[in-house]
C-alpha positions in Angstrom: 25.3 11.6 56.6 27.2 8.6 58.1 26.4 8.1 61.8 28.0 5.8 64.4 26.3 4.9 67.7 28.2 2.3 69.6 28.3 -0.7 67.4 25.5 0.6 65.1 26.5 2.2 61.8 23.8 4.1 59.8 23.4 6.0 56.6 21.1 9.1 57.0 19.2 10.2 53.9 16.4 12.7 53.1 12.9 11.3 53.5 11.2 12.1 50.2 7.5 11.7 50.5 5.1 11.1 47.6 4.6 8.4 44.9 7.3 7.3 42.6 7.0 7.9 38.9 6.5 4.1 38.5 3.4 4.4 40.8 2.0 7.3 38.7 2.6 5.4 35.4 0.9 2.3 36.7 -2.5 4.0 36.4 -1.8 4.9 32.8 0.1 7.4 30.6 0.8 10.9 32.1 -0.7 13.8 30.1 1.8 15.2 27.7 2.2 18.7 29.3 2.6 17.2 32.7 5.0 14.5 31.5 7.2 17.2 29.8 7.4 19.2 33.0 8.5 16.2 35.0 11.0 15.3 32.2 12.5 18.8 32.3 13.2 18.4 36.1 14.8 15.0 35.5 17.0 16.7 33.0 18.0 19.3 35.5 18.9 16.7 38.1 21.0 14.7 35.6 22.6 17.8 34.3 23.7 18.8 37.8 25.2 15.3 38.4 26.9 15.1 35.0 28.6 18.4 35.6 30.1 16.9 38.7 31.3 13.8 37.0 28.6 11.5 38.4 26.7 9.0 36.1 23.5 7.6 37.7 23.6 4.3 35.8 20.2 3.2 37.1 17.7 5.9 36.1 14.1 4.5 36.0 10.6 5.5 37.1 11.0 3.7 40.4 14.0 5.9 41.2 12.1 9.2 40.6 9.6 10.7 43.1 7.2 13.6 42.6 6.5 15.5 45.9 3.2 17.2 46.9 4.5 20.5 45.6 5.3 18.9 42.2 9.1 18.9 42.8 10.8 16.0 41.1 13.5 14.1 43.0 15.9 11.7 41.3 17.0 9.1 43.9 19.5 6.3 44.5 22.6 7.7 42.7 25.2 5.0 42.5 23.1 2.5 44.5 21.8 -0.8 43.2 20.9 -4.3 44.4 22.4 -7.6 43.3 20.1 -10.0 41.5 18.2 -12.2 44.0 15.5 -14.8 43.9 14.1 -16.9 41.1 14.7 -15.2 37.7 11.3 -16.3 36.4 9.5 -14.3 39.1 11.4 -11.0 38.5 9.6 -7.9 37.4 11.7 -6.7 34.5 10.7 -3.0 35.1 12.2 -2.9 38.6 14.7 -5.8 38.9 18.4 -4.9 38.9 20.6 -6.8 36.5 24.3 -7.6 36.9 26.7 -7.1 34.1 30.5 -7.4 34.4 32.8 -5.1 32.4 35.0 -6.7 29.8 37.9 -4.7 31.2 37.2 -6.1 34.7 37.3 -2.5 36.0 34.4 -3.3 38.3 30.8 -4.2 38.3 27.9 -2.1 36.9 24.4 -2.4 38.3 21.4 -1.3 36.3 17.9 -2.3 35.5 17.4 -4.4 32.3 14.5 -2.4 30.8 16.4 0.9 31.1 19.9 -0.2 30.4 21.6 1.3 27.3 22.8 -1.2 24.7 26.4 -0.7 25.8 25.4 -1.5 29.4 23.6 -4.6 28.2 26.7 -5.7 26.3 28.9 -5.2 29.4 30.8 -2.3 27.9 32.1 0.8 29.7 29.5 3.5 30.0 29.4 7.3 30.4 26.7 10.0 30.7 25.2 8.8 27.4 23.8 5.8 29.3 21.8 8.1 31.5 20.6 9.9 28.3 19.3 6.5 27.0 17.5 5.8 30.3 16.0 9.3 30.2 14.6 8.5 26.8 13.1 5.2 28.1 11.5 7.1 31.1 10.1 9.9 28.9 8.7 7.3 26.5 7.1 5.4 29.3 5.5 8.5 30.8 3.9 9.4 27.5 2.7 5.9 26.5 2.3 4.1 29.8 4.3 1.3 28.3 7.9 0.1 28.8 10.0 1.0 25.7 11.9 -2.3 25.8 10.3 -5.3 27.4 10.2 -9.0 27.4 9.0 -12.0 29.4 12.5 -12.5 31.0 15.5 -10.4 31.7 17.3 -12.1 28.8 14.4 -11.2 26.4 14.5 -7.6 27.7 18.2 -7.3 27.1 17.8 -8.7 23.6 15.1 -6.1 22.9 17.4 -3.3 24.2 20.1 -4.4 21.8 18.0 -5.1 18.7 14.4 -3.9 18.9 12.8 -0.5 18.4 10.0 1.0 20.5 6.5 1.1 19.1 6.5 4.8 18.1 2.8 4.6 17.1 1.9 4.5 20.8 3.0 8.1 21.3 0.0 10.5 21.8 -1.0 12.2 18.6 -0.4 15.6 20.3 3.3 14.8 20.9 5.3 17.6 19.4 7.6 16.9 16.5 10.5 18.3 18.6 9.7 15.8 21.4 9.5 12.9 18.9 12.9 13.8 17.5 14.3 14.2 21.0 13.2 10.6 21.9 14.7 9.3 18.7 18.0 10.9 19.5 18.0 9.7 23.1 17.3 6.1 22.0 19.9 5.8 19.3 21.6 2.4 19.9 25.0 3.7 18.7 26.2 6.0 21.5 28.1 8.0 18.9 24.8 8.9 17.3 23.0 9.6 20.6 22.2 13.0 22.1 25.5 14.2 23.5 24.4 16.3 26.5 21.3 16.1 28.7 21.3 19.9 28.8 20.3 19.9 25.2 17.3 17.8 26.1 16.4 20.3 28.8 16.6 23.2 26.3 14.4 21.4 23.8 11.8 20.7 26.5 11.9 24.3 27.6 11.1 25.4 24.1 8.2 23.1 23.8 6.8 24.0 27.2 7.2 27.7 26.4 5.1 27.3 23.3 7.8 28.1 20.8 6.5 27.1 17.3 8.1 24.1 15.6 9.6 26.3 12.9 11.2 28.8 15.3 14.3 26.8 16.3 17.3 29.0 16.6 20.5 28.1 14.8 21.9 27.6 11.4 20.0 28.6 8.2 17.6 26.1 6.7 18.8 23.7 4.1 16.8 23.7 0.8 13.5 21.8 0.8 13.9 18.2 -0.3 12.9 17.3 -3.8 10.2 14.8 -3.4 9.3 12.3 -6.1 5.9 10.9 -6.8 4.9 7.8 -4.9 4.0 4.4 -6.3 0.2 4.5 -6.5 -2.5 2.2 -5.1 -1.0 0.8 -2.2 0.0 3.4 0.1 -2.8 5.2 1.8 -3.7 7.5 4.7 -1.7 10.5 3.4 -3.5 12.8 5.8 -1.5 11.3 8.7 1.7 12.0 6.8 0.7 15.6 6.3 0.0 16.1 10.0 2.9 14.3 11.4 5.8 13.0 9.2 5.8 16.0 7.0 5.5 18.4 9.9 9.3 18.0 10.1 9.6 18.8 6.4 7.5 22.0 6.8 9.7 23.1 9.7 12.7 23.0 7.3 10.8 24.9 4.6 9.8 27.6 7.0 13.3 28.3 8.1 14.3 25.6 10.6 18.0 24.5 10.9 19.2 21.5 9.1 18.3 18.4 11.0 21.1 16.2 12.4 22.8 13.6 10.2 21.5 10.8 12.4 19.0 8.4 10.9 15.6 9.0 12.7 12.8 6.5 12.6 9.2 6.8 13.8 5.7 5.7 13.0 2.6 7.6 12.2 -0.9 6.2 12.8 -2.9 6.3 9.6 -6.0 8.5 9.7 -9.4 6.7 9.4 -10.6 9.2 6.8 -8.1 8.0 4.2 -8.5 4.2 4.1 -6.2 1.8 2.3 -6.6 2.1 -1.4 -6.2 5.8 -1.9 -3.4 7.1 -4.1 -1.2 10.0 -2.8 1.7 12.2 -4.0 3.8 15.1 -2.6 4.2 18.2 -4.7 7.6 18.9 -6.3 8.4 21.7 -3.8 7.3 19.5 -0.8 4.8 22.2 0.3 1.6 20.3 -0.5 0.2 16.8 -0.3 -2.4 15.4 -2.6 -4.3 12.2 -1.7 -7.5 10.5 -2.6 -10.2 8.7 -0.6 -11.8 5.5 -1.9 -15.4 6.7 -2.1 -16.6 5.5 1.3 -19.7 7.4 2.1 -19.8 9.2 -1.2 -18.0 9.8 -4.5 -14.2 9.9 -4.3 -12.3 13.2 -4.1 -8.8 14.5 -4.4 -7.7 16.3 -1.3 -4.9 18.9 -1.2 -3.3 20.0 2.1 -0.9 22.9 2.5 1.7 21.7 5.0 1.4 24.9 7.0 -2.3 24.3 7.5 -4.5 21.9 9.4 -7.2 22.1 6.8 -7.6 20.2 3.5 -9.6 21.2 0.5 -11.2 18.9 -1.9 -11.3 18.7 -5.7 -14.4 16.9 -7.0 -13.9 14.1 -9.5 -16.5 13.9 -12.3 -18.0 10.6 -13.3 -15.8 8.5 -11.0 -16.9 5.6 -8.9 -14.1 3.3 -8.0 -11.5 5.6 -6.6 -8.2 6.5 -8.0 -5.3 4.2 -8.7 -2.8 7.0 -9.6 -2.0 10.6 -8.7 1.0 12.6 -9.8 1.9 16.3 -9.9 3.0 18.6 -12.8 6.6 19.8 -12.3 5.4 23.3 -11.4 2.9 22.0 -8.9 0.0 23.7 -10.7 -1.8 20.6 -11.7 -2.5 17.1 -10.4 -2.9 14.3 -13.0 -5.0 11.3 -12.1 -6.2 8.1 -13.5 -9.3 6.4 -12.4 -9.1 3.1 -10.6 -11.4 1.3 -13.0 -13.2 1.6 -16.3 -13.9 3.9 -18.0 -10.3 4.5 -18.7 -9.7 8.3 -18.6 -6.7 10.3 -17.7 -7.6 13.8 -16.3 -5.9 16.7 -14.7 -7.1 19.1 -12.0 -6.1 22.7 -11.5 -5.0 22.8 -7.8 -5.9 26.5 -7.4 -9.3 26.5 -9.1 -10.4 22.8 -8.7 -11.3 22.7 -12.4 -10.8 19.4 -14.1 -10.4 18.5 -17.8 -9.9 15.3 -19.7 -6.4 14.7 -21.1 -7.1 11.4 -23.0 -8.9 8.2 -23.1 -7.0 5.2 -21.9 -7.1 2.1 -24.1 -6.8 -0.3 -21.2 -7.8 0.6 -17.6 -7.1 1.2 -14.8 -4.2 3.7 -15.1 -1.3 2.4 -13.0 1.5 4.9 -12.5 2.3 8.2 -14.2 5.0 10.8 -14.6 5.1 14.4 -16.0 8.4 15.9 -17.3 9.4 19.6 -17.6 8.8 19.6 -21.4 5.1 18.9 -21.0 5.0 15.2 -21.7 3.0 12.8 -19.6 3.7 9.0 -19.4 1.3 6.5 -17.8 1.0 2.8 -17.4 -2.2 0.8 -17.9 -3.4 -2.6 -16.8 -3.1 -5.0 -19.7 -1.4 -2.4 -21.9 1.8 -0.5 -22.8 3.3 2.7 -21.5 1.5 5.6 -23.2 2.5 9.2 -23.7 0.2 12.2 -24.2 0.9 16.0 -24.2 0.2 17.6 -20.9 -2.3 19.9 -22.7 -4.3 16.8 -23.8 -4.7 14.9 -27.0 -4.6 11.3 -28.3 -2.3 8.9 -26.3 0.2 7.0 -28.2 2.3 4.0 -27.2 5.9 4.4 -26.1 6.5 0.7 -25.4 5.1 -2.4 -27.0 3.8 -5.4 -25.0 5.5 -8.5 -26.4 3.3 -11.5 -26.2 6.1 -13.8 -27.3 7.7 -13.0 -23.9 4.5 -13.6 -22.0 4.2 -9.9 -21.2 1.0 -8.8 -19.6 1.4 -5.1 -19.2 3.9 -2.2 -18.7 3.4 -0.1 -15.6 4.6 2.6 -13.2 6.8 4.8 -15.5 9.0 7.4 -13.7 11.1 10.0 -15.6 14.8 10.0 -15.0 16.6 13.4 -14.5 17.1 14.1 -18.3 13.3 14.0 -18.8 13.7 11.7 -21.8 14.5 8.4 -20.3 12.3 6.6 -17.8 12.2 3.4 -15.7 9.1 1.2 -15.7 7.9 -2.3 -14.8 7.5 -5.0 -17.5 5.1 -7.6 -16.1 5.3 -11.1 -17.7 4.0 -14.6 -17.0 7.7 -15.6 -17.1 9.7 -14.6 -14.1 12.9 -14.3 -16.2 11.3 -11.4 -18.2 9.5 -9.5 -15.4 11.5 -6.6 -14.1 12.5 -3.0 -14.1 13.6 -1.7 -17.6 14.7 1.7 -19.0 12.7 3.3 -21.8 13.0 6.4 -23.9 10.3 8.6 -25.3 12.5 9.2 -28.3 12.6 5.5 -29.3 10.0 3.6 -31.3 7.7 1.3 -29.2 9.4 -1.8 -30.6 12.8 -0.3 -30.2 13.1 -0.1 -26.4 16.0 -1.6 -24.6 15.0 -5.1 -23.3 17.9 -5.5 -21.0 16.6 -5.7 -17.4 17.9 -3.2 -14.9 16.6 -5.3 -12.0 14.4 -8.4 -11.5 11.2 -7.3 -9.9 7.4 -8.0 -10.0 6.4 -4.8 -8.3 6.9 -1.0 -8.8 10.3 0.6 -8.3 11.4 4.2 -7.7 14.4 6.3 -8.8 15.6 8.7 -6.1 18.3 11.3 -6.7 21.3 11.8 -4.4 23.3 14.9 -3.6 25.6 14.0 -6.5 23.7 14.6 -9.8 25.7 11.9 -11.5 24.3 9.2 -9.2 21.0 8.1 -7.7 19.4 5.1 -6.1 17.0 2.6 -7.6 14.7 1.4 -4.8 12.8 -1.8 -5.2 11.3 -4.6 -3.0 12.7 -8.1 -2.7 11.3 -10.6 -0.3 9.6 -7.8 1.7 13.0 -5.9 2.0 13.3 -2.5 0.5 16.6 -2.6 -1.5 18.7 0.3 -2.8 21.1 -0.1 -5.7 23.3 2.7 -7.0 22.3 4.0 -10.4 24.8 5.7 -12.8 22.7 8.4 -14.5 25.3 9.2 -17.1 25.7 5.6 -18.4 22.1 4.5 -17.5 23.2 1.4 -15.6 23.2 -0.1 -12.1 26.5 -0.4 -10.2 27.4 -2.1 -6.9 25.3 -4.6 -5.1 21.9 -3.9 -3.7 21.8 -2.8 0.0 18.9 -3.4 2.4 17.3 -0.1 3.5 14.5 -1.5 5.7 12.7 -4.8 6.1 9.1 -5.8 6.0 7.9 -3.4 3.3 4.4 -4.1 2.1 3.3 -5.0 -1.4 -0.2 -4.9 -2.8 -0.6 -6.6 -6.1 2.0 -5.0 -8.3 2.6 -2.0 -6.1 5.5 -1.7 -3.6 4.1 0.3 -0.7 6.8 3.0 -0.3 7.7 6.4 -1.5 11.0 8.3 -1.1 12.8 11.5 -1.7 16.5 12.0 -1.4 16.3 12.1 2.4 12.8 10.9 3.5 11.5 7.4 3.2 7.9 6.4 4.0 6.7 2.8 3.8 4.1 0.4 5.0 4.7 -3.0 6.4 3.0 -6.2 5.2 0.2 -7.3 7.4 -1.1 -10.9 7.0 -3.2 -8.9 5.1 -3.7 -7.2 1.9 -6.0 -10.1 1.2 -9.5 -10.3 -0.2 -12.1 -12.9 0.6 -15.0 -14.1 -1.6 -18.2 -13.4 0.3 -21.9 -13.9 -0.4 -24.1 -10.8 -0.2 -27.9 -11.0 -0.2 -30.2 -8.7 -2.2 -29.9 -6.1 0.7 -26.1 -6.3 0.6 -25.8 -8.1 3.9 -23.1 -10.7 4.3 -24.3 -14.3 3.9 -21.0 -16.2 4.4 -17.6 -16.7 2.8 -16.3 -19.0 0.1 -12.8 -20.4 -0.3 -9.6 -19.0 1.0 -8.3 -15.4 1.1 -6.0 -14.1 -1.6 -4.0 -11.0 -2.5 -6.0 -10.8 -5.7 -8.8 -12.5 -7.6 -8.9 -12.4 -11.4 -12.3 -14.2 -12.0 -15.2 -15.8 -10.3 -17.8 -18.1 -11.9 -20.7 -20.0 -10.3 -21.6 -23.4 -11.8 -25.0 -23.6 -13.6 -26.4 -25.8 -10.8 -25.2 -23.3 -8.1 -23.2 -26.0 -6.3 -19.6 -25.1 -7.1 -17.5 -21.9 -7.6 -14.6 -21.5 -9.9 -12.2 -18.8 -8.8 -8.9 -17.5 -10.1 -6.7 -16.3 -7.3 -3.1 -15.2 -6.9 -0.7 -17.8 -5.4 2.8 -16.9 -6.8 1.1 -17.1 -10.1 -2.7 -16.9 -10.9 -4.2 -20.4 -10.2 -7.7 -21.6 -10.8 -9.4 -23.2 -7.8 -12.7 -25.0 -7.4 -14.9 -24.6 -4.3 -17.6 -27.1 -3.3 -20.3 -25.1 -1.6 -21.9 -28.2 0.1 -18.7 -29.4 1.8 -16.8 -26.1 2.0 -13.7 -27.7 0.5 -11.4 -25.8 -1.9 -9.5 -27.8 -4.6 -6.8 -26.6 -6.9 -7.8 -27.0 -10.5 -4.8 -25.9 -12.5 -1.1 -26.7 -12.0 2.3 -25.6 -13.3 4.1 -22.3 -13.3 2.0 -20.7 -16.1 -0.8 -18.3 -15.2 -4.3 -19.6 -15.3 -7.4 -17.4 -15.1 -11.1 -17.2 -16.0 -13.4 -20.1 -16.4 -16.7 -20.9 -18.2 -18.8 -23.9 -17.1 -20.4 -26.3 -19.6 -24.2 -26.4 -19.3 -24.1 -29.6 -17.3 -21.1 -28.4 -15.2 -18.9 -31.3 -16.3 -16.4 -29.3 -18.3 -14.5 -26.0 -17.8 -12.9 -23.7 -20.3 -10.2 -21.5 -18.9 -7.2 -19.4 -20.0 -3.6 -20.3 -19.4 -0.2 -19.1 -20.7 2.3 -22.0 -21.0 3.0 -20.8 -24.6 3.5 -17.2 -23.4 0.1 -15.9 -24.3 -3.3 -16.7 -22.7 -4.9 -19.5 -24.8 -8.1 -21.3 -24.2 -8.0 -24.8 -22.6 -10.7 -27.3 -21.8 -10.6 -29.7 -18.8 -13.1 -31.9 -17.0 -14.5 -30.3 -13.9 -13.5 -33.4 -11.9 -9.9 -32.9 -12.9 -9.8 -36.4 -14.5 -7.0 -35.3 -16.8 -4.8 -32.2 -17.5 -7.0 -30.8 -20.2 -6.4 -30.0 -23.9 -5.6 -26.9 -25.9 -8.9 -25.5 -27.3 -7.6 -22.4 -29.1 -4.3 -20.8 -29.8 -3.8 -17.3 -31.3 -1.4 -14.5 -30.7 -3.9 -12.4 -28.7 -4.7 -12.5 -25.0 -8.0 -14.5 -24.5 -10.2 -14.9 -21.5 -13.3 -17.2 -21.6 -16.4 -15.5 -20.1 -19.4 -17.8 -20.9 -20.6 -21.1 -22.4 -24.0 -21.2 -24.2 -26.7 -23.3 -22.6 -27.0 -25.5 -25.7 -23.3 -26.3 -25.4 -22.4 -25.1 -28.9 -20.5 -21.9 -28.3 -18.0 -20.3 -25.9 -17.7 -16.5 -25.6 -14.3 -15.0 -24.9 -12.6 -11.6 -24.6 -9.7 -11.0 -27.0 -7.2 -8.2 -26.9 -5.9 -6.7 -30.1 -3.6 -3.7 -30.4 -5.6 -2.2 -33.2 -9.2 -2.9 -32.1 -8.6 -3.0 -28.3 -10.9 -5.5 -26.5 -13.2 -7.5 -28.6 -15.8 -10.2 -28.0 -15.3 -13.5 -30.0 -17.3 -16.6 -30.3 -15.7 -20.1 -30.5 -17.9 -22.8 -32.0 -17.4 -26.2 -30.4 -18.8 -28.1 -33.3 -18.1 -28.1 -37.1 -14.9 -26.4 -38.1 -14.5 -24.8 -34.7 -13.3 -21.6 -36.3 -13.7 -18.6 -34.0 -15.5 -15.5 -35.3 -15.9 -12.0 -33.9 -19.2 -11.1 -32.3 -18.1 -7.5 -31.7 -14.8 -6.2 -33.1 -14.8 -2.4 -33.3 -12.6 0.6 -32.4 -14.1 0.5 -28.9 -13.5 -1.7 -25.9 -16.1 -4.5 -25.7 -15.9 -7.1 -23.0 -17.7 -9.4 -20.5 -20.0 -11.1 -23.0 -22.6 -13.4 -21.5 -25.3 -15.4 -23.2 -29.0 -15.0 -22.2 -30.3 -18.3 -20.9 -32.3 -18.9 -24.1 -29.2 -18.2 -26.2 -30.8 -15.5 -28.3 -29.0 -12.5 -26.8 -25.6 -11.5 -25.5 -25.2 -8.9 -22.7 -21.9 -7.1 -22.7 -20.1 -3.9 -21.7 -18.8 -1.3 -24.2 -17.2 2.2 -24.0 -18.5 3.3 -27.3 -20.3 6.3 -25.6 -17.1 7.4 -23.9 -17.6 5.3 -20.8 -18.6 1.7 -20.1 -22.3 1.0 -20.4 -24.3 -2.3 -20.5 -25.8 -3.4 -23.8 -27.8 -6.3 -25.1 -27.5 -7.5 -28.7 -29.2 -10.3 -30.7 -27.1 -13.4 -31.2 -27.7 -15.4 -34.3 -25.4 -18.3 -35.3 -26.4 -17.9 -38.9 -25.5 -14.2 -38.9 -22.2 -15.1 -37.2 -21.4 -17.6 -39.9 -22.0 -15.0 -42.6 -20.0 -12.4 -40.9 -22.9 -10.0 -40.3 -24.4 -8.8 -37.0 -27.4 -6.8 -37.9 -29.7 -7.8 -35.1 -31.3 -5.5 -32.5 -29.3 -3.6 -29.9 -30.5 -2.2 -26.5 -28.8 -0.1 -23.9 -29.5 -1.2 -20.3 -27.5 1.1 -18.1 -27.9 4.9 -18.1 -25.0 6.2 -16.0 -22.2 3.7 -16.6 -21.9 0.0 -15.9 -19.8 -3.1 -16.1 -19.9 -6.8 -15.6 -23.4 -7.9 -16.8 -24.8 -11.2 -15.4 -28.2 -12.9 -16.2 -30.4 -14.6 -13.8 -30.8 -18.3 -14.7 -34.4 -17.9 -15.8 -33.6 -14.9 -17.9 -35.9 -12.5 -16.1 -33.3 -10.3 -14.5 -30.1 -8.8 -15.7 -27.5 -7.5 -13.1 -24.5 -5.2 -13.5 -22.3 -2.9 -11.4 -22.9 0.8 -11.9 -20.3 3.5 -12.3 -21.0 4.8 -8.8 -20.4 1.4 -7.3 -23.9 -0.1 -6.9 -25.2 -3.5 -7.8 -28.0 -2.9 -10.2 -30.9 -5.1 -11.3 -33.1 -4.6 -14.4 -36.2 -6.7 -15.1 -36.0 -8.0 -18.7 -38.1 -10.0 -21.1 -35.9 -11.9 -23.5 -38.7 -12.9 -25.9 -38.9 -12.2 -29.6 -38.9 -8.5 -28.8 -36.4 -7.8 -26.1 -37.7 -5.5 -23.4 -36.0 -4.0 -20.3 -37.4 -2.0 -17.4 -35.5 0.8 -15.8 -32.6 -0.5 -13.7 -32.8 -0.2 -9.9 -30.2 -0.3 -7.2 -30.0 -3.4 -4.9 -27.1 -2.2 -2.7 -23.9 -0.3 -2.7 -20.5 -1.9 -3.2 -18.5 1.3 -2.5 -16.2 1.7 0.5 -12.7 0.8 1.5 -13.5 -2.9 1.8 -15.3 -3.4 -1.5 -13.0 -4.8 -4.2 -15.1 -5.8 -7.2 -12.0 -5.4 -9.4 -13.9 -4.2 -12.4 -12.0 -3.5 -15.5 -11.8 -5.6 -18.6 -13.3 -8.5 -16.5 -15.5 -8.0 -13.5 -14.7 -10.2 -10.6 -18.1 -11.2 -9.3 -21.1 -13.5 -10.2 -24.7 -14.0 -9.4 -26.3 -17.1 -8.0 -28.6 -18.9 -10.5 -31.7 -17.8 -8.6 -30.5 -14.2 -8.1 -30.9 -14.4 -4.3 -27.2 -14.0 -3.6 -24.1 -12.4 -5.2 -20.5 -13.5 -4.8 -17.7 -11.0 -4.9 -14.3 -10.4 -3.2 -14.0 -8.0 -0.3 -10.9 -6.9 1.4 -10.4 -9.0 4.5 -7.7 -8.7 7.2 -6.0 -5.7 5.8 -6.1 -2.8 8.3 -7.4 0.3 6.7 -5.4 2.4 9.1 -2.1 0.5 9.0 0.5 3.0 10.2 3.3 4.5 8.1 6.9 4.0 9.0 9.0 7.1 8.4 12.8 7.2 8.1 14.6 10.6 8.0 18.0 10.7 6.5 17.7 7.2 5.1 20.6 7.7 2.7 23.0 8.4 5.6 22.6 4.7 6.5 23.6 3.7 3.0 26.8 5.8 3.2 27.7 3.8 6.4 
């Protein structure tokens, strides 16, 4: 009422007792069920006003009261205060902000933190501004945090216009329908925003009444999306996707209406039970999710979750220790194929219904990196240090589909994905030369040396082909400078058209894996954290940390401790692989190799004055020798057409051991004499993979790893220079490990031999390297398994033992959050059409 009493004029308003919503939120988030009941009453108030042509314009928690009988009152319609006082002292959650209309039709008053983007820009507003503010209030009730904030009013307005709320703060029990409602209320484009607050009331009514997520009334469900397999290794925590992001997908499968065309974005916290490093893939019908753990607390498993269930069931993985680098489904969803994350290299398949596993083929080079299965029963897979291979889905001998070209500096071919015709595929060719690395098209009908060498797209990480609604076109997704790019792909002519378009920013990469997966309308990706890095750490004989060495890196390729134990040689990734030298006394780290070519490995001379390492300025890894003090650039020691990595230098200074990769004989161990004719000779060159040769301190034996038994084991053989010169190797041979092993290392006095077992333990065996070699049964010192262990064991094990055997140096993941959340974008191709 308006009252006059003499010269006094007064407004008379209802006295509403009770705290404001802002008072309630100040003590923390409001329980979800209570918050939704309050939100429903706010909707009713706004709906009543909107039906009468009134827009509040300043909805915020401070303008909402909850009475003693739980009635919600929305206050101060059409009222606001002008900005007063020092701007630096203003509370952005309550201070009104003045914004003049461009049309000069009047002045709008609102509060910065709850203004819609059009209000913040000074444009005319309608009821959709209240819908935006309602979304801000509901978000704040559920999280206890302001959706858009900043230190000043200006910062807050900027956040309103450009930023997104932190969706990961929403309580885990927040219903999918509520998440989508929030997304629609907080669309920055008012044309894409929820049209009517009454629709919000109806949605909240359904949630509060307990209506199941799949029981939405309306139009028939659109077909389930056709998911494609994800890039392996890098993306993790698939359990969280099954519970949250794909809850929406299941609603569609179960009969929900087609979701709106608006692009919807939200985050899903990753589950701690599936740490970073586990591979994952969605079944072709989108009904099931397969994911792996990394072996923390026990051997790794494949887990399968039906999307209409809260339970997962596991499939045991035989003889696996280092987790899985790759998972992919058969087209009918009956099987899951998987490749182990480290040696031994084996591709297997598991029957999803029975859990039975069977070997498909041995892998010449391990680990398996990427795979795809077509409808005709052909499987493709990539492998570290090797070509794309194919094998029948029923099992057999794998044969190469591509050929690694050393003249182009190629290292390996990875991450094949079949195109719609089931004959062609895209894959990553990795090279030491940037001009050759990229995404290429291959065909299973061509000879390995007859593949098309025209790059589709420059890239040094995995890519994905995603179909569109038009079968003639699709999108090639790849990462460039942390941005996920989409480029249109003409399926009929097998070529890219148009320019690439940014889909999202800040997409993570981990080694050669781009951390995203996509279907035709769902995109899931992880952001880069400062992260993804590993740190060299000392562990004592009980496995306890004893300090760090050098700087963190995304990847280490080799570690070698000097014979005197004073320095460490490490190969770490810095745009390319670079060799660094760490002084353990001073704690300084000095770059040892320079230039754009890759440089890896390192074997110390007995007096620690010289270093032999591998580098690729000629396109293939050759052996170079350089003074440890860096006095000059070094000299070429050995050039051949094969990839070579130095592993050890005999104590008498006469020989260097190195790994050599040959297409016919796989990985071999060679000896390079440093005196006489300096002609290299094979120590072991067989049909099997032999690697990681290390001289015993007395020079009479060589410890190495070999997969001659079907999996890597540790062996010791007699080494005789005379037998080497005559081309014979008839000395004694002893097997050290009993259940798999890799990366042997000797103690400096020759009395202990160390290696890493197949179940991720650092093992020690007492040895007597006399005339008659003897070895005691190996015993475990400590376990390396777990999400933060990263020994990187394959052809070369990335670790070393101190000369006295009291400490061990190996990389462990540092700084990378094991539970980094997933970012989910629904209808991501709608944004491309715009």
